[in-house]
C-alpha positions as CSV (number, residue, x, y, z in Angstrom):
1,M,43.8,87.4,27.8
2,R,42.6,83.8,27.1
3,A,43.8,82.7,30.5
4,L,41.7,85.5,32.1
5,L,38.6,84.6,30.1
6,A,39.1,80.9,31.0
7,S,39.5,81.8,34.7
8,L,36.3,84.0,34.7
9,T,34.3,81.3,33.0
10,L,35.5,78.6,35.4
11,S,34.8,80.8,38.5
12,F,31.2,81.3,37.2
13,F,30.6,77.6,37.5
14,L,32.5,77.0,40.8
15,F,31.1,79.7,43.0
16,P,27.5,79.3,44.3
17,T,24.9,81.9,43.4
18,S,22.1,83.4,45.5
19,S,19.5,81.2,43.7
20,D,21.0,78.0,45.2
21,A,18.4,75.8,46.8
22,A,18.5,75.4,50.6
23,T,19.9,72.1,51.8
24,L,20.5,70.7,55.2
25,R,23.0,67.9,55.8
26,C,22.4,65.7,58.8
27,G,25.1,63.0,58.9
28,N,24.6,61.0,55.7
29,N,21.1,62.4,55.1
30,L,20.4,65.5,52.9
31,V,17.2,67.5,53.2
32,A,16.3,70.0,50.4
33,D,13.9,72.9,49.7
34,G,10.3,71.9,50.0
35,A,10.8,69.1,52.5
36,S,8.2,68.8,55.1
37,K,8.8,69.2,58.9
38,S,8.2,65.4,59.4
39,D,10.8,64.6,56.7
40,V,13.4,66.8,58.4
41,L,12.6,65.3,61.8
42,L,13.0,61.8,60.3
43,K,16.4,62.6,58.7
44,C,17.8,65.0,61.3
45,G,16.1,64.2,64.6
46,E,14.8,66.6,67.1
47,P,16.4,70.1,66.9
48,M,18.1,71.8,69.8
49,A,15.6,74.7,69.7
50,K,12.4,75.7,67.9
51,E,11.0,79.2,67.4
52,S,7.6,80.0,65.8
53,R,5.9,83.2,64.7
54,T,3.1,84.3,62.4
55,E,3.4,87.0,59.8
56,S,0.7,88.8,57.9
57,V,1.5,89.3,54.2
58,G,-0.5,91.3,51.6
59,E,-1.3,89.4,48.5
60,K,-2.6,91.2,45.4
61,T,-4.7,89.5,42.6
62,R,-5.6,91.2,39.3
63,Q,-8.6,90.3,37.3
64,K,-9.0,91.5,33.7
65,T,-12.4,91.8,31.9
66,E,-13.0,93.1,28.5
67,D,-13.7,96.6,29.7
68,S,-11.4,97.0,32.7
69,S,-9.2,95.3,35.3
70,T,-9.7,95.0,39.0
71,T,-7.0,94.6,41.7
72,T,-7.9,92.9,44.9
73,E,-5.7,92.8,48.0
74,R,-6.1,90.4,50.9
75,V,-4.0,89.6,53.9
76,V,-2.6,86.0,54.2
77,Q,-1.2,84.5,57.4
78,K,2.2,82.7,57.2
79,T,3.6,80.5,60.0
80,I,7.4,80.8,60.1
81,E,9.3,78.2,62.2
82,E,13.1,78.2,62.8
83,W,14.7,75.0,64.0
84,T,18.3,75.1,65.3
85,Y,20.5,72.1,64.9
86,N,23.7,71.8,66.9
87,F,26.1,69.2,65.3
88,G,29.0,69.7,67.7
89,P,32.1,71.9,68.0
90,Q,33.5,70.9,64.6
91,R,30.5,72.1,62.6
92,L,28.5,75.2,62.3
93,M,25.0,75.2,63.8
94,Q,22.3,75.1,61.2
95,V,18.9,76.9,61.3
96,A,16.2,75.4,59.2
97,V,13.5,77.9,58.2
98,F,10.0,76.6,57.5
99,E,7.1,78.5,55.9
100,N,3.7,76.8,56.5
101,G,5.4,73.5,57.2
102,R,7.8,73.4,54.3
103,L,11.6,74.0,54.3
104,V,12.4,77.3,52.5
105,D,15.9,78.3,53.8
106,V,18.9,77.0,55.8
107,K,21.1,79.5,57.6
108,S,24.5,78.8,59.3
109,G,25.2,80.0,62.8
110,G,28.3,79.8,65.0
111,Y,30.1,76.6,65.9
112,G,28.2,74.2,68.1
113,R,29.1,72.9,71.5
C-alpha cells in the first residue's frame, strides 16, 4: 500500500499537466508564454510558414451600483497567427500560436523534412 501511494505521489510530480506554460525550443534558445513575435524571430529565426486570421470574441463586463447591476457586452477583435517551424527529420515540427502579437501556445506537428 505504501509503495502504491509513493508511486502515485511521484507520478503526480513527473507528468505534465494541462496548465503547463507553452515553450518553444530553438537550438539552445527557449521562448516561453507571453514572448513577443520579435523575440521569437530573434531566437528562432524565420518560420517555414505563417498563417493569420482574425476572430471576433464577445466580452462581457458587469457594473454594480447600489441599486442594481448592469451587464454590457461588446465584440473584440483578436488577431491569431500560427508560425510553423521545421527543425528537420529528427524533430517534430512546432507551431507557435500568437494572439495579438504574444505567444500563447505551442503545438507539435509531424516530423520535419
